[in-house]
N, C-alpha and C positions, 0 to 999 in steps of 0.2 A: 503493499500500499506506498501511496508518493506520501512524502513527510508534508505537514501542513504548518508553518510558521503561528507560534502564539501571535494572539489579538489582545494586545492589553489597553487599559483606558488611563492609565498613568503616562504623564509626556517624560521624555527623556531629553538630556541634550541633543544636538544635531550632530553629525560627523564632522571629526575633523580633517581634513587634507593636507597631508605631508607632499613633499617635490621626491622623497624617495622613500623607500621599504622602512618600516618602523620594526625594530625588533623587539622592543619590551617598552611597557610602560609602567607608570607607578601612580596610586592615587595619595594625595596629601590626606594623612592622620588627622588634620583639624581643620583645612579649610576646603573650599570647592574647587581644589587645583590637582590637573593631572599632567605627570611629566612623562617624556616620550624621549627615544633614543633611535637614532636614524642608522641606515647601512652606510651612511656619508661620514658616520662620527657626529654629527650634529645632535644636540640635545637641547628639546625645548620645555617649556613649562606653561601650560594653558589654563585659564579661569575657566570653568564651563557650568553652564546653567540651562534648565529647562525652559525658562522664560527669555531669556535675553542671550545674545549671540556670545559664541566663546571667545576669549579675546587672549593675544599672545603677550604672556608677562617677560618671558625670558627666552632668550636666543643665545645658546652657546656653541662654541666651537673649540673647545679645548682637549677633544682626543683627533688623534692623528688619522684612526680606523674608525670602523664601524663599532657603534656603541652597543653593546649588547646585553648589556644588564644594567639596570639602574632600580633605584629604591630609595624612599625618603627614610631619615631618622625616624624612631618612634616617636620624637617629641615635634617633629616638622623642621627643624631649625637647618636641618643639612640635608641634602641630596648627594648620596652615594652612585657613582657611575662606573663601571668598567668597561673595556673594549676590546677589540682584537689586537690594539697595538699594545697588549698586553700590562695595561696600566691599570689602576685603581687609584680615582679622584673623589675628591670630596667637595662639596660647592654649597658655600655659606648662603642660605638663603634669605637672608638680610642685607647683602651687598651683592650678591648675584656674583661674585668672585670665588676662582679656587681657592678652598682654605688648606689642603692637605692634596698632596701629589705623592705618588709611588708609581713610577715610571716603568721599573721591570716589578709589579707584584708577583706574576705568576711567570714560568718559563714559555709556556703557550698562551694561546690567546682566551681569554677570560669568556666562558659562557653563560655563567648564572650567577646569582648570589641572593643571600639572605640575611635581614638583619633582624637578628637574635634579642639583644636588648639596646638600651642608651649607648652602650660602650663595646657593644661586641656584633660582629660582621663575619658571615662566612661566605667564601667563593671557591667557583669549581671551575677549571678548564676545561679544553679541547682533549687534553691528556690525562684526564682521570684524576688530576690533583685536587684536595680540598683544603682551602686554608683558612684558619681563623685569625681574624685583627682584631686588636686592642686600637680603637678608634681614637682613643685620647692619645693615644702617641703615635699613631699610624703605624704600628709594628705588628710583625706576625707572630702568632703566639702558638700557634701547632701548622704542620704540613702533614699531610699525608695522601700519600702517592701508592694505592693500594688496586686503584682500578686501571682496566686496562682499555677505558675508551672514554668519552665525556661525558662529564657529569650534567644531566639534563633539567634536573629540576631538584627542588630543596624545601623542605618544610620543618616545622616543630611543631612539638606538644603544646598545651596550653599555659603549663607551667615552666615552658622553656628551659627542660633539663633534656629533651633529647632532641638531634637534628638528624632528618630522615635524608637521603641523598639517592636520588636513582642517576643510574648510568645507563650509557648505549653498550656495556658490555652484558648487559642483561640482570644487573645486581640490585639489589636495596642494602646502603650502606648505613650504620645505625651508629651515631654519634653522642658519647657522655659529654656535654657539654660544659658542667661543673669540673669534671675531672680531666676534661680537653684531650679525649683519646677515642680511637675506634674500638667499640666494643664488639661489632658482629656484621656478616655481610651475609645476604642470603644467598642460597644457592643458585645457580644460573638459570633464569627463567627461559633459553633458548630463544629470545628476541628482548630486542634492547626497550629499556623501561625507559619511557620520554616525560611523564609527567605523574605528580602526585598530589592525595588530598588526606588529612587525616578527618575523619567522620566517626558516628556513632558515639558521641562522648569520650572518643580517645582510645576506643575498643579497638578500631579498625581503620588500615589504611589501605586506600586503592590506588592503585596504579597503571596507568594506561601504557599499553606498548606499541610496538610498531607493527603488528597484526591487527589492529582492531580488539584488541580485549582489556577488559578492566580484569586485573590481578588483585585481590583482596589477601592482605596479609591481618592475621591478629596480632593484637599488640603485645609484644613480648615474645611470640612465637614466629622466628625472623626467618627460619630455615627455608620455610617451604611456604607457599600461598594456603590459605584455608579455603577460596572459592575464586570463582573467575566467571566473569560475564562476557560472553560473546558477543557480536551484532553491530559492531561499527564495520563498514567496508573498507576502511583504509585507517593508518595510524592516528593515536590519539596523541596528539603534541601537546595540548593543555589541558588542565583536568584543578577546576575550582570548585570547593565547599560553600553552597550558598546556606545551606540548613545542615542539620546534623544528621537528617538521612539522605539528602538531594546534592548531587553535585553537577555541575554543568561541563561538559566536553566539547574541546575544538578539535576537530577532526582534520586530516589533510583535505578531505572531498569541499571543506569550507562551510561546512555546517556545524554549530553550535546546539547542542543537545543537552535537555534535562534528562536527568538518569537517577533514578531512586536505587538505593543499597539497601539489600535484604529486608524485604524483599526487593530482587531485582528486577527493576523494571524501567522500559524506555517511556518515558512520560510523554514528550513532545520537543519541537524545534524551537529554541529560541530566536535563531536570527540566522544569518549566512551572511559569506562574504564572497557571493558569485565563484564558486570553483575554486578561490583562491585558499592555500593552507592557511589556518588559523594559528600563528604563530605564538603570542601568549595573550590570558584574559587575567583581569584583576579584577576584585571587589572593591566598591565604594565603602568609606569607614561606615557608613549605617546600614550596609549589607542590602541596600535597595536597587542599586546599578552595578550591571556587569559591563567593562569596558572591554573591547578587545581588538588586537590588531593582527594585520595577513601582508601579502604581497601587493595588494590592491593601493599600499600606500593610504590607509585610511585607520582612524579610529572611530570604530562605532561605538555605542551604547544601548543598552538592553534592560530593559527593566525586569528584574527579577524577585520583586518584593511579595508576590502571589507566591513562589516557591515555599519560603518559610514555613507555611502552616499546609503544606501538602502531604497528605496520608494515602498510604497504597493500602487494601485491604490484602492480607497475606493468603487469603483463599481463592484470589482472583490469579488467574493464570493468563490473562490475556494483557501482554505487554503493550502498555502505553494507556491502559484504563486506572482510575483510583481516583480517591475523594477529598476535594479540599476544601479546608475548614470554612473559608469565606468564598471562593466560587468553585463550582464542580466542571465546567465546561471548557475552560481556557484552552485545555490541549486536544488535539487530535489525534488519533492510534496512528503509528508509525506502519 
């Protein structure tokens, strides 16, 4: 059955167009700002609004090559950016200038990052190296080079005690943040792991792979998966938890889908990027807006507020059927 986009009544900001491909994006934790890193190395910050036009606030060119990863600090005072040029830099949001710069942060191009705490940041590169950084001193406090392929995504538990990292080598790595060490790696899943999200109150971890399968790990049992949910036609390049049971997945086919976890059900289609792969997705600070970027050189915004109360009847076997506390007819079957 054909996938039908979800129709919602809540207005979202208009699309933001760029002159080159956007690799990553980050919502500000306190203001209606969104940052974007482009393939040409440019970093821009926009204000966004559903009622008014989006406005360019900052236009930065401090990277020599593609800006592949960026994230605001937890207090919003700093914007961390990482690049194919192997550098890691921190932009002061008050002045718009670079406050710290580490030109050779990695030996390989940086691929992803995760802000763990106000003074702690993790980065992963193309060669499978993970580094932890003390942002106060702009110094590396831990280097782990156990993976054989790129670090694709990172996530933490609610207490920020554990960092999870997926890799192109098909493994999930588990880091103890307080003890600053690698504790465990999963068995090889025989397909590259590209994205992850923590759900079910921290009891389950969802990993999207290159074959269009969602692999589920039970927390603390990292050796092998506890469940798997196939159905995506192509690779799942990004995954964001919008509630304790619902994730949004971004696939190589350009479609953003809503998926209920345990029971595993396709709920419906949130939006699409016209057959262009969905590179990254991020959730706004209030959890109501999902932003996505793709090869179409655009950031698009989607309303996901109605997913927070979505409930699936465990007895229902039909994928795409469910009951929502507020509205029950938002989604068409896949």
